[in-house]
Phi, psi and omega in degrees: 000130184274171175299322179298317179295319177299319180296318179296317179294321178299315180294318181297314180290329176295317179296318177300316180300310184288328174295321177295320180295317189268321190249329185228061183297341180282348182261087184298333182296334180292322177291325178295315176301322182295340179294343180292330192296311190297315176301325178294317178297319180294319177297317180296324178294318178298319178290322178297319177297321182291328189243358185298146178275338181216101180297318178301320179293322178298313179295322180295320177298315179297316181295319181298313183281340170298316179290317183292332184271346191297316183299310182290327175299317179296318179300316184291314190258347180232346178084002178227153182286326181244116177221127182264353187266358180208150184218150188289174189294336179297328177294320178297318180291325178294317176296322178297320178297318177299322178296320179293321177299314180297317180300310183292323184287316188270336189305316183292329189248335184211082184304326179297321177296326178296332177274323183291326180300303177299324179298317178297321178296320178296317179297318178296320180298320177290316182296321181276352183054050176292158177303127182072003174057219185285349182299324179299317179295312183296317182293318178298318179295317179296318177296321179296316180290332181293334180064223182261004180285116185296319174299327180292328177296316178297317179297319180300315182291313183294316183295314181293322178292325177297317177297316180296318179297314179300317179298316181296321178292316183295317182274350183053042183277353179204164179289157179299323179298314179297318183296312182289334176299330181298336182289348173293348177295345177297343176294346178283343184299312178302327179291314180298325182288345177272355181297132184255005177081005182255148184285329186073210180298129186263351184278175174073021184300314182291328180296321179298318178295317184292335181295336180296301178292329183295314183290327176296318180295316180298315179296321178296319179295319178296314181300324183264013175055043183258000174277000000 
């Protein structure tokens, strides 16, 4: 399975998740299917960092769509266009990218810096209340460290999710039902294990980014009977 196929599956399961949240809250299976999306996105970011031809352009794309997506994300999940207390998933991925940059840059010469960079990104993710909090940073780093070893991918997902679950329980930042629902993300493992290391179709990169705010806007319009 190529990176392109993973990206398509990530987007499809994400749309199912958000459609379940906004339009069909009584259908719990849609939220369960949606748990597959986030690990796929984190894995793709780790692979993108490893293989990108231009890190500044990669970071710029994430930052641009973080800004473009914020208004509609706020409308969907908070009911207002401007909310300072929560931020969309692109912010989490951007912080994760920064953590990977710090890890790779500092590890050979200053191991403490290699740890402090990701730690700072995790703290920022919690402070900014990015989607999925610090788990996005931790999971991307774990996937990057796992490399191409398939058993390591499973360990990366389970270990990072375990830390995230423990944190949520200790801080009581979410209901027990929401916390345990996240474990359905383990369904992404069989998909990740099929990854063949090839990019597949290389076109449509900007379209994939744009689909995030676009599908949220369409679902919001449908929910509010504005079509």
